C-alpha positions, 0 to 999 in steps of 0.5 A: 534460537527461535523466539515467540511471536512478534508484534507492532510496537508503534505506527505512523504514516504521512501523505503527499503535501497536496490534496487532490479532489475528484473535481481537480482530477476532472479538469484534466481527465474526462471524468466526474466526482460522481463517476469516480465515487460510483466506481471506486468510493474514492473522493480525494487523494494526495500527491507529492510535489515534484522532487519528493521521493518515495524514500522521503515519504518513508522517512516520514512515516518511519519517524512517526512510528518510531515516536509512537513506539518511543524509540529512535532510529538508533534502536533499529537493527533491520529495515524492511520496505515494501514498494513498487515505486522506488526512487530509482530502477535500482537500487531499492529504497531501504538503504536510502531511508536508512541513510536519511534517518542517520543510521549506518550498517543496518541491513535493509531489505526491499520487497516487491509484492505491490498491493499485498506487499504489507502482508507479505512484509509482515511475514518477512519481518516476523520470520526475522524477529522470531529467528533472532535476526532482528530485535527492533525492526522497521517496516515500511510500505511507501509509494509515490504513484504520481509518477505514473501520471501522463500529465504535462507540466501544464496538466500538473499545474491544474492538478496541484491547484497552481492553475485553474486551466483549462488544458488543451482538449487534445491533451485531456483526451490523452489523459483520458485513455487511462481514466480508470487508472489515474483516478485511483492512486495517491501518494503516501507511506505507512510504517510500523516498528516491530519487535518480540512480544513479551506475551505469548497471547499478543502479536502475529499469529499467522499467514496465508500467503499465495501467488499466481503468475499466469494473469500477470498482464491483467495488471502490470506496467508494459515497459521499463523492464529487461524484457525490452531492449533498451529496457525503456524507450522513447516509443514506450513514452509516446505510447504511454506505456509507463502507465499501468494496464489493468483488466478491471474485471479479472482483478475484481474477480481474483480479489473478491475470491482469493481474499476471502479464501485467505481470510478462511485459511488464516483463521483455520491455521490459527484455530480461530473463526471469522466470529472471533475477528474484531476487525478486518483491514483490507488493502484499499484498492477499491471500495467496491472490492472491499464491499464484495469481500465483506459481503463474502465473509458476512461481516458487519460494517463495525467489523470492517475498516475502509478509508480509501475515500480519503487517500485513494489506493496507496498500494503497500501503504494502505494497510499500515495507514488504515492500522494506524487510524484504527489504533489512534482512534480506539477502533483497535484495542488491546486484545482485539484480533485484527485480520489484514488481507490484500491482493496485488499485481503478480498476482500475490495475495494473502492474509495476516492474523494478529492479536493486538 
């Protein structure tokens, strides 16, 4: 039996245990605080200590979201996880989070839509609840990007503040080949608990989701896939092919075009206008992208939220982290119309509209 709207009942997030400033990154990569801020807006990010898994961050965020909703893990009957950085190549992390939360026999689903994972996952979660397949659903976006970093053990000691360095110039030169990517990412997880709305006026109102695989090599990891035999090799490591490849111009152009289009589309589907949106929460990929999207939509500063300055790009975790901050600070209030929008590798993009 189809049900009405689903809504967010609680939210929470966690970040890696070590704060890493731009100045700290500049010790192992040929860059500066000014260079990073000018191009991305990022001032710092958080990395986990080695041995911490994506599922561990997911559990931490889930526990905070459950507490915020006034529920326990025993109240959850479905888990959805969005991540591109699972603990293992397979399986996904949903079942690992389930076990670490002390749950059994609860279905767990992983999705792989990268930076648009939270927007896509909201539609999946909403459909499960509306179809009656789930009553109380835990949806988590969690990522550990520090595994992409090509740093040596000595380099990691500097990055994590255990040493002041310096590292050999040859190592710094190697790291700097990937400079435009290494400075962008952080480790974090954000989670929401979702359930049916008791009001037809509150909850998720609609979605506009799209994908296009043609430009996939503009943002991808050129290793660890079954296009190769073996799927990961010593040569791939030596060549640094475990670090993502990004054509920044293509990604920027797609983001500043597709994200505004998705916002207009979801508003039209829901019968509202841009003027009705109280707050836009974009995926935090790059502050310059968010500013361009804001300009295209002609939204004032007080109706757009950005926090990439503090966390960097945490992929599927950026939107739930931003939402939680807005909800806890009063930036999002009951009755507000909130729009989530993002674009990620694949390429996947889309927007979701929600009445708080």
